[in-house]
N, C-alpha and C positions, 0 to 999 in steps of 0.2 A: 197114364197110370192104369194098371191092371184092375179089373173089377174084383170085388170081394170073392166071387165064386172062382175066378181064375187063380187068385192067390191061394185059396184053399186046396186047389188041385195041383198046385205047383210042387215039384220035387223038393225034398228036404234041403239039399244044398242051395237051391235058389231062395228058399224061404230064409235060410240062415244069412245069406248075402243081403237080402232085403232088410233083415233085422239089424245087421251091422250098419248098413247105410242109414237106417232110421236113427240109431243111437248116435251116429256121427253128426247127422243134421241137428238132432235135438241138442247135443252138447255145444255145437257151434253157435246156434242161436242164443242159447241160455248164457253162454260165456260172453257173447257179444253184448248182451244187455248189461251184464255186470261191468264190462270194460267201459261202457259209457258213463257209469256212475263213479268210477275210481278217481275221476278228476274232482269230485265234489267232497266237501267237508260234511260231517254229520249234520251240522246246522243247515247246510244247503239242502240236504235230503229231506229235512223236516218241513221246509217252508213251502208256502203256497201263495201265489201272487194275485189270483183272481178266481172267481167261481168256476170258470171254464177249465182252469188248470188243476193239476194234482201234484202233490209232492213226489219227488223221485222215489222215496221209500215206498209210497203207496203203489207206484207202478211196479216195483220189484215184487211186492207181495201179491198184487192183483193178477199179474201174469202167471204167478205160481198157483194161485187159487184156481185159475182156469183149468190147468192140468189136473189138479187135485179133484175138482168138481166134476168135470166132464169125462175124464179118462180113468183116473185111479179109483175113485169111489165106485163107479159102476162095474169096473172090469178087473180089479185086483182084490180078491177076497181077503188077502192077508193085510191089506192096507189099513192103518189106523190114522185118523186125522191128526195133524200136528197140534191143532188147538181149535176146538169147536167154535170159539168166539170169532175166529177169522172168517167164518162163513158170513157173518154180519159185516165185519169191518171191510172186507175186500171184494164183496160183490159190487159190480159196477152199476148195472141197470137191469138185471134179469128178474123181472117181477115174479115169474113162476118159481123162483128159488127163495122167495121170502124177502123180508125187510133188509135194509142195508144202511150204512152210514151215508147221510146226504152228501152229495158231491161238493157243495160249497164249504162243507165243514171237514173235509178230509185233512186240511191243514191243522186241525185241532188234535189230531192223533199223535200226541207225543209218545204214547205207548201203543203197541209194542216198540221196543228199541230197535235200532238198525241192526244190532247184532242178532236179535231174535228173528227179525225178518230174514236175515242171511241164513240163520239156522233152519228156518222154514223152507227156504229154497233148497238147501242141501238135503233136507228130509224128503222133499218131493222128488228131487233129482235122483236120489238113491232108489226110491220106489219106482220111478219111471224106467230106470235101467233094468229093474227086474221085469216090469211089464213088457218092455221092448225086447228083452232077451228071448222071449217066446215068439217073436215076430209081431207083425201088426195086422194080422188077419182080422177083418171085420171092423177095424177102426182107423184104417190108413187115412181116409179123408178127414176124419176128426183130428188126427194128429197133425195133418197138414194145416188145418184151420188153426189149431193151437199155436203152431210155429209162425204162421202168417200174422196171427193176432199179436204175438210177442214182438214181431218185427214192426208192426204198427206202433206199439208202445215204445220201441226204441226211438222212433221219430218223435213221438209225443214227449218223451223225456227231454230231448234237446229243445223242442219248441217251448216247453214249460220252463226250462232252466233259463233260456234266453229272456223270456218275459220276466222271470223272477229277478235276474241280474239287471235288467233294464230299469227296475224300480229303485235300485240302490244308487245313492249319490256317488258311491265309489266307482260305479261302472266297471265291475270286475270282468275279467275275461275267463270264459270256460276253457278255451284252448289258446293261450297266448301265442302270437306269431310275431317274428322279428320285424316284418314289414308287410304292408298291404300290397297284395299282388296288383300290378298295373296291367290291365288287359288292353289289347289292341282294339282300335276302332273297328266295330263289326261291319261298317259300311251302311249305306242306305238300304232300307227295306226293299226286298224284291217280292212281288206278288207271284205266288205259285198257283197255277190254275188246275182245277179238277173238273172233270166233265159231269160228275154227279150221276144221276140215273137211279135205277133200282139196285140197292146194295144190301149186303148183310152185315149186321153188327152184333156184338155180343160174343161171349166166350165160345171158342170153336171146339172145346172138349179136350184139348191137349194140355195136360198138366193141371195144376191147381188153379182154381179161381174162386172168388167169393160168390155167394148165391145171387147177389144183386147184379152180376155180370151176365146172367142168363134169364130166360132162354135166348139163344141166338135167333134173330128174326130179321125180316126184310123191312127196309124203309126206303123211301124215295127222297133223293137229294136233288135239288136244283143245282145247276153248275155254280161253282163258287171258287173263291180264291183265298189262300191263306198267306199271311206274312211268312217269309222264310226264317224269321228269328223273332225272339221276344222283344218287347218294348224295354228300352234302357232307362237308367236313371237320368241320363242327359236329356232324353226326350221327355221324361216326366217333369224335369225342371222347366222345360218350355211350356208344358201344360200349366204348371204353377204360375209361371211368369205372365201368362196370358189370362190370369184370373180364374183358373180352372176350379178352384174351391170357392169362388164367390159368384159364380154364374148359374143361377137356378135352371136356366134353359137347357143345361147339359145333363141334368140329373133326373133320375127317377124320383118320384115324390117321396118315397120312404128313405131313399138315400139322402135327398136334400134335408129331410127332417133330421137325420143323423148328423150331417155336417153342422147344422145349426145347434143341435142339442149338445154335441160332444166337442164342438170347436175344432173340427178337422181342418188342417191347413197343409198337411204333408202326409206321406205314408207313416205308419206306426214306426216308432223308434227313431225318426228323424228329428233333429233339432238344429236350429241355425246358430252357428258360432261366429266369432269375429272374422274367421278366415274362410267361411263358406258353410255349407251344410254338412253335418255330421250324422252318423247313424250308429246305433248300438248293434253290435254283431256278437257272434260267439267268440270272436277274438278281441272283444272289448269295443270301446267307442272309436270309430274310425271315420276318416273323411269319406264322403259318398263317392263311390267310383263311377264316373260318368258312363263308361261303356258296359258296366255290368247290368244285368236285368233288374228292373225295379221289383221290389218284393215287399211283403207285409202290407198289401192293399186289400180292401174289401171288394166284393162283387160290385157294390155301388160305385166305387172309385174306378174300377176297371171299365164298367159300362160308360161312365161319364167321359173317361179318356177316349174310348172308342168313338163316342159321339162327337167329341171335339175334333178328333182326327179324321172325320168323314168316313168312318168305318163302322164295324160292329164286332161283337164277340162271336166266335164260331159256335155252332151247336156241338153237342158232344158226338153226335153221329158224324158230322163233318170231320171233327178232329180224329175220331177213330178210323174213319175211312182213309184219311190221309196218312195215318201212322202205321197202318197194317204193312208189314214187311220191312219196316225200318229196324235197325239194330236197337235193342232196348238197353243201350249203354249211354253213358254221359256223365255229367258231374253229379254223382250220387255219393252216398255216405262213405263208401270204401275209398273214394278218391282222397278223403281227408281234408278237403278245402273248407267244408262246413259253411259255405256261403256261395251265392250265385257267381258265376264267372262269365266274362265276355264271350260272345259267340266266336267259335273258331271259323276261319274262312272255309268256304267250300260251296259247291252248287246244291240246289234243292233245299229241302227243309232242314233247318238246324235247330238244336236245343229242344227236340221233341220230348226227350226223356232226361230228367235231372234238372238241376238249377232251381226252378220254381214250379209249383203246381199252377196249371193254367186254368183260369176261370173260363167256363163256357156259359152260354146264355140259356142252358137247359136246366129246368127244374129237376131235382132228384125225385124220380117217380119210378114205379115198377115197370119193367119191360112187359110187353104183351105176353100173357100166360105165366107170369111169375107167381109162385106160391111159396111162402116161407116154410122151412123145414118143421117137422113136428117137434114138440117139446120146447124146453127153454132155449136150446141152441138156435131155434128159429127166430129168437128175438135179436139176433146179431145185427141184422141190417134192416129187415123189412119194416120194423116199427118206426123207423126214422124217415120214411119216404113221404115227408110232408114239410113244406116250408124251407127247404134247403136247396142249394145250387150245386151242380156237378163241377168238379175240377179234374183235369187229366194230366198225366205225364210224369208224376213224381217230382222230387226236389233234391236239393243238395244234402239233406239229412235222411233221405229214404234209403234203406239198405239195398245193396246191389241184388239183383235177381228178384226183387219184390214187385217190380212194375211190369206191365205188359200193355198192349194197345187197348185191351178191353177194360182195364182197371178203372173203376168209378170211385173217386174220392168225393166227399161231400161236406160242406160246411154251410152255416147260416150266412146270408148275404152280408151281414154287418161285421163278421169276424175278420180279424186282421193279424192275429198272432202267429198264424202258420206261415210258411214260406210260399206265398201266393203271388202270382204275377199275371201277365196277359200276353196273348198273341192276337193280332188284329185279323179280321176276316172281312171279305167284301162279297157282294153278289157278283155273279159273272157279268162279262161285258167288257167293253174297252176300258182300259185303265184311265181313270180320271184324276187329274191333280186336284187335291182337296183345296178348298178356299181357306182352310184354317192354317195357322202358322206352324202346324206340325210338319209341313213341307218346306218351311223357311229354313234353309240350311244355314244361313247366316246367324239367325237367332239360336238355332241348335248349337252351333259351334261356339258362339260367344258364351252361352250359358254353361256349356260343358267346360270350356277352357277356363272361365273365371271361377268355376266351382272347385277347381283343383287347388290343393295346398300351394303348389308352385304355378302361379297364373300364367296362362299362355293364350295366344291368339294366332291363328294361322296367318302366315305372311301373304297368303293369296288375296286377303282382303285389302292389302295396300296397293294391289296392282290393278286398279281400275284405270280409266283414262287419265285422271289427274295424277294418280300415283305413278303411272308409267312416265308421264311427262316430267314429274319431279325427279324420277330416277335418272332420266336422260340428262337432266341439268346437273345432277350430282356427279355424273361421270365426267363432266367437263371441269369440275373444280380442281385446283392445283393439288389438293390433298388426296384426290382419288386417282391413283396411278395405274390400277389394273387395266383400264380400258386403253390408255395411251400405250402401255407396254404391249398388250395383245395386238393392237393395230400395227405397231412397229414390227413385231415378229411376223405378222401375216404379210405385210408389204414385202418383207425380205424373203419369206419362205413360200408364198403362194404359188409361184411358177413351179417349184420343185414338187409341192403337194399335188398340183393339178396334173402333172405328168404321170402320176401314179393312178389317176382315176380313169377307169375304163369307159368306153363310149356307152352312152345311154344309161349310165348308172344313176341311181337315186341318191340325193343328198338329204338326209333327215337330220334336222337340228333341234335339239331339245332346249327350251329356254332361249328362243331366238331373239326375243325383245324387238328392237328396231331393225335387226339384221344388218347393221352398219358394217361390222367386221366381215360378215359372210359375203358381202358384195365383192370384196377383194378376191375371194376364192371363185365366185361365180364368173367374174370377168376373166379370170385366168384359165377357166375350164369350160369352154363353150361346148365341149362334148357331153356335158351333163344332160341327162334326159329329163329329170324333174327335180325340183327343190321343194321339200316339205318342211316348212317351219312349224314348230309346236311351241306354244307359250300359254301361260296361265291367264294372260291378259288378252281378251278379245280385241280391245281397242288397239293394242300394240300390233297384233296380227293384221288388222285391217289397214293400219297406217303403213306397215311394211309392204303389204301387197300392193297398195296404191302407189307407193314410191318405186 
């Protein structure tokens, strides 16, 4: 972004182009916020489910108040406030700007009506069009802050609506979907290694960033490893089945106190039904998807899981160092899924942006050399740098283009209503198999398979030594004709098949079993160089090799 001085010296056509661009961005963000609330009834927009949440109507008015207070009032002499009372009603936490409606009581604001709030937005939008028509010299960074602030509230609207709808016994859907997407198995976790060393983190100066992302500074990292993907619901079920919520040795003291005081037994919005675990989502109540990332967990839960898995949470510096240079794309708001998705296959780090905000083990604190801006706008982030933990990466309801590697989100460690999950980290060194059942693939597969609406269990677990022996006996039953038919065909056709095999060729057989039929072809083709049987059963391979 050009500096203010550079903007002032720019030729008129350039300034006009910048003004048009600013108007376009402003309208896009403001219309995007309204689009999120069109799904909601007037009653939905009035309601508030908990002290941490706010009614959708309040979000619409507060984001408008921001532009009125920080841009129009100081910079447009012709501007007349829509309603002086709104300065009290829709101030969020800016102490320097005077008293305000207490946050837990925002749901009591039945007045002004939704129509009057929408009229307020239109009044401010018209005035902003006048202000921006003259360019944005001297306040471009403040405009960017206002737009980024509104995008944050787009995410908050969806978080608050989900919490509100989850309290209803009707379990309504914000965005009904015909069917729950079934994601593919993301595969076992792969540890991606990083050398560490002296690295730089923080915003590099290109484009917009919040003040808490600066100054850019050096920090030293020991070598470390990150999981290539997020922890899944199926893996979380393994944690639960192993008594994860009832074992104090896994938990930080304050986390264990929360577990006991609030009766946590599963992530927020989960409930156990007759057919398995269900979760409240923006699409209504759905069966828990085993391959999707676990979400709506507190820092305490994320830390306990990492301890159970023989791992830890990454620091925010480790996360940012690993994320630099990766595309800031993924399952974000514009994808329209409105829920976490299973990791797509591929090498390297996956799901770094989108799906769920990732807890780190870093406390939310100022970077070395940080100073808040002068005036009320300086209260935006700095005053909250105590008692909270940092999350990274964005989530499925974060607007596209809003995230970057240096973005620092923050919540209190007990909070769970946001889309929050985790990625495991390890200190560097040889990969060690954890002694915990997190690496027990049988348990993981059983819990995941039996948690589905249509129960399933991989056939590979029937093919141990006893299962293989039983199968061979089954093939000899009168009712089982395939083996006899295949043997008869091979006895008749093996010489002709063998004649087509070149010298020193390799014969690779998938699902070889006892290799009984294959022996007919091996005997008929002595020119074969090597035979490679492949089977899911180790005992079957050993027996075939021995015979």
